[in-house]
C-alpha positions in Angstrom: 0.0 0.0 0.0 2.8 2.4 0.9 4.7 1.7 -2.2 1.5 2.4 -4.3 0.9 5.6 -2.6 4.6 6.8 -3.0 4.3 5.7 -6.7 1.2 7.8 -7.3 2.6 10.7 -5.7 5.8 10.8 -7.7 3.8 10.1 -11.0 1.6 13.2 -10.1 4.7 15.3 -9.7 6.0 14.2 -13.0 2.9 15.0 -15.0 2.1 18.3 -13.3 2.4 21.5 -15.5 5.8 23.0 -14.7 4.2 26.5 -15.0 2.3 25.8 -11.8 5.4 25.3 -9.8 7.0 28.1 -7.8 10.3 26.8 -6.8 12.4 23.8 -5.8 14.5 23.8 -2.6 17.0 22.1 -0.5 17.7 22.2 3.1 19.5 21.0 6.2 18.6 20.6 9.6 20.4 19.9 13.1 18.6 19.0 16.2 18.1 16.8 19.4 16.6 13.4 19.0 14.6 11.5 21.8 13.3 8.0 21.3 10.0 6.9 23.1 11.6 4.2 25.1 11.5 4.5 29.0 14.3 2.0 29.8 17.2 3.6 27.7 20.2 6.0 28.6 21.9 8.6 26.7 18.6 9.2 24.8 19.1 12.9 23.8 21.6 12.6 21.1 22.3 15.0 18.2 20.7 14.3 14.8 20.7 15.9 11.3 18.9 15.8 8.1 19.0 16.7 4.4 15.9 17.6 2.5 14.7 18.5 -1.0 11.4 19.8 -2.1 9.2 21.0 -4.8 6.7 23.7 -4.1 3.5 23.6 -6.2 2.2 26.7 -4.6 2.9 29.0 -1.6 0.6 26.5 0.3 1.6 23.1 -0.8 5.0 21.3 -1.5 6.2 17.7 -1.6 9.4 16.9 0.3 11.9 14.1 0.4 14.4 13.8 3.3 17.2 11.7 4.9 17.8 11.9 8.7 20.4 10.6 10.9 18.3 10.1 14.1 21.3 10.0 16.5 20.7 6.8 18.9 20.5 5.7 22.3 22.2 3.2 24.8 20.4 0.0 25.7 20.6 -1.3 29.2 21.2 -4.8 27.9 24.4 -6.8 28.7 26.7 -6.1 27.1 25.8 -2.4 26.9 25.2 -1.5 23.3 24.6 1.9 21.3 21.7 1.8 18.9 21.8 4.2 15.9 18.8 5.3 14.0 18.1 6.8 10.5 15.2 7.5 8.3 14.3 8.2 4.6 10.8 9.9 3.9 8.5 11.4 1.5 5.9 14.0 2.8 3.3 16.4 1.6 3.8 19.9 3.2 1.1 22.4 3.9 2.0 25.9 4.8 0.1 29.1 5.8 2.0 32.3 5.2 1.2 35.1 7.6 3.5 37.5 5.7 6.2 37.2 2.9 8.6 36.5 5.7 7.0 34.2 8.1 4.8 31.0 7.7 3.8 28.1 9.6 4.0 24.6 8.2 2.8 20.9 8.8 3.9 17.8 7.1 2.5 14.3 6.9 4.0 11.4 4.9 5.7 8.0 4.9 9.2 7.0 6.0 11.4 4.0 6.2 13.3 4.1 9.5 16.2 1.7 10.6 17.7 1.0 13.9 21.2 -0.4 13.8 22.4 -2.5 16.7 25.9 -3.9 16.9 26.8 -6.4 19.5 30.2 -8.3 19.5 30.7 -7.2 15.8 27.4 -8.5 14.7 25.1 -6.0 13.1 21.3 -6.2 13.2 19.0 -3.8 11.4 15.3 -3.2 12.5 13.4 -1.4 9.9 9.9 0.1 9.9 7.9 1.8 7.2 5.3 4.1 8.8 3.9 7.5 9.1 5.9 10.5 9.6 4.6 14.0 10.8 5.9 17.3 11.7 5.2 21.1 12.2 7.1 24.2 12.6 7.7 27.7 11.3 9.7 29.3 8.6 11.3 32.7 8.4 12.4 33.9 5.0 15.5 36.1 5.2 15.3 36.7 1.4 13.5 35.2 -1.6 16.1 32.4 -1.7 17.0 31.7 2.0 14.8 30.7 4.8 15.3 29.5 8.3 13.1 26.7 9.9 12.5 25.6 13.3 10.2 22.4 14.0 9.5 19.2 15.5 9.4 15.9 13.3 8.1 12.5 14.4 9.1 9.1 12.9 7.9 5.6 13.6 10.9 3.4 14.5 11.1 -0.4 14.8 11.4 -2.3 18.2 11.9 -5.9 18.3 10.6 -6.1 21.8 7.2 -4.3 21.5 6.7 -3.5 17.9 7.1 0.2 17.2 8.0 3.4 19.0 8.8 6.9 17.8 11.8 9.2 17.4 11.1 12.9 17.9 13.5 15.5 16.4 13.4 19.1 17.6 15.5 20.9 14.9 16.6 24.1 13.3 18.0 24.6 9.8 18.0 26.3 6.5 16.1 26.2 3.3 17.7 27.3 0.0 15.4 28.0 -2.9 16.2 28.0 -6.6 
C-alpha cells in the first residue's frame, strides 16, 4: 500500500504542469533526537537531516528527506549503542502570515532503521510508517529561509513492535 501511494505521488509530480510550480528547494537541519523508550540511557543525542522539495504553490509542497536520528544506549548486557536513520516522503502544507513568516505542517511515509551492533554482529530493524511534523519558517530573502520544527518518525522495536523518534530541529532552506 505504501509503495503504491509513493508511486502515485511521484507520478503526479512528473505530470504536473511546470508553469504551476513556484520553486524547488534544498535544506539542512540539526537538532536533538529523543526516542520513546523508557528504559534507555543517553537518549538525547544530536541528529541531522537533508531535504529536498518542490513547491507547487505557496501552500503546498512535496518533500523528500534523509535523517540521521542519533541513537540511544540500551541497558542490555553487554551495553550497546543503537543508531537510527530514516528516509521519507511527505506532503507539506504551509500558511503564510506574511512574505517573511509562515507555519507549516507535514505528513508522509518514512522508512526508518535502527542499527544495533553487539560483538561485531550488526542487526538492522526497519519500519515503514507515518511521519509527521510542524514548525515555522522565516524567510531572510527570496532564496533563503530559516526553519524551526519538530518531526516524529515511527521506528522499529524488536521487543514491543514500534515506538517513535522525535527530532526538535533548526535549519536552513535554500530555494532556486
